[in-house]
N, C-alpha and C positions, 0 to 999 in steps of 0.2 A: 736233206741238206747236202749241197754239193761239196765234194772233197776239195780242200784247198790245193792250189797249184803247188808243185814241188820242184825245187831246183837242187842241184848239187854242184859243189865247186871245190877248188884246191887253193889253200893258202900256202904258197911256196915260200920257204924261208931259206936264208943262207947266213952263215956266220963268218965274220972277218975280225981282224984285229980291233976294228972300231965297234964291234958288237953285232947283234942280230939285225937283219933287214928282212922285210916282207915284200912280196910282189903284189901290187894292186893294179887294177885296170880302171880306165875311165870310159863310160859308155859313149858310143858314137851317136851321131844323128843330131838334128837341129834342136831338140828339146834339151839336150845336155851340154850344148856347146859352151855356154857361159857359166855353167855350174862347176864348182870345185869342191868346197867343203861339204861333206856329207854325200857326195855323188859317186865317189870311187867305191869299188867292190872287189871281192875276190873273183877271179875268173870262174864263172858259173853259168849254168843254164838249165833248162827244163829237163826233168827226168821223164823219159817216155814210158808209157804203160808197160809194166813187166820188166823194165830195165833196172839193173842193180845200180844203186846210188854211186858206188865207186867207179863203175864203168862210165856212167853219165858224167861224173866229175872229170875223168880223163878226156872223154870226148869233147866236152865243152872247153876245156883248157886248150886242146888242139884247135878247135874252131876259132877261138878268140885270139890265140897267140901264134898259131901256125906251127906248133911243135907238140907232138904227143909225149906227155910226161910218162916216164917208165919207172920212177922210183917207188919206194915203199910208201904206202899211205897210212897215216895215223888218224883215226876218227876224232873229230872235234865236236861231235854231237850236232844238234839241230837248233835253229833259231826260227822265230816267226817274225817276218818283216811287217811293217805297219799296214800294208794292204792285205795281209793275211797269208802271203806266200811263205811256205816252209822251205828253208835252205839247209841242206845237209852239208856240213863242212868237213874237209880232210886237210891235214897238214902234210907237206912233203918237203924234205930237205933237198935243195937243188940250187942250180945257178943258171937260170935262164938268161941267155945273151940277148939283151934288148935289141941288138942289131938284126936279130932274126924275127922280130915282131911282124906278123902278117895276119890281120884279122879277116874273117869272112865278112860279107856284106849283106845288107837287106835292102829291100825296095819299099818305098812308101810315097804316097801322094804328098808333094811339097811344092809350094805352100798348100795348106789345107784347102780343099774344095776348088783347086785350080785346074784339076784334070791332068796335071803334069806329074810324072813320077820321076823320082831320083833315087840313086843308090847311095847308101851311107855305110861306113864300116860299123860293125856291131860294137867294136871297141876302137877308140881312136888314139889311145895312149896307154902305155904300161910303164910303171916306175918301181924301182927298188926304193923302199922308204924305211926309216927307223920306225920302231913301234910307236914312239911318241908322235912322229909326223903322220903315220898311218891313222892314228886315232882322230886327228883333225880332218882327215880326208874321207875316211870310210863311211859308208851308210851306217848311221848310229846303231841300227839293229844288229849289225855284224861285229860290233866291238867285242862281244863275248868270244868270238873266234880268236881275236888277238889275246885276250886274257887266258883262254884255254891253251893257246900255243905257249905263252909265257910260263904257265904251270908245267907243261910237258918238257920244256927245255931248261928249266931252272936247275943250273949246276950239274947237268949230266949230259954226256954225249949221247945222242940218239943213234946216229949211224956213222959208220966208218968205212 
């Protein structure tokens, strides 16, 4: 049996007077253009053979958002998405400036079977969201990452 694909990502969070917010991204490309609820995700991507999941999570954050995150990572465990992909999640307290957002791009034939190729951003948007708003946008399989982050941050400062 083939091994399930594995990804790793970072659920960045910040705290303010109005409460905790989490950073989510929206996938780019024509298939995701009109999807919102259930389409958003933590910045994540494929773990290369032999690569540590924490390293992959930092690399993918940098590829999708344009900034290499350097803070401490807190493991959030793993989840399995509907198609079978395993995602290893990490939490990181930080304050990513959305004006610095710059995603890498990918190329694909578009429209299908047209013989024409176009470039699309891997991620077309990033937003800071309240945990409640994030629940309505995130891929449902990734909701446990929000729950685990809530457990980690409940009533205690993590980093100073």
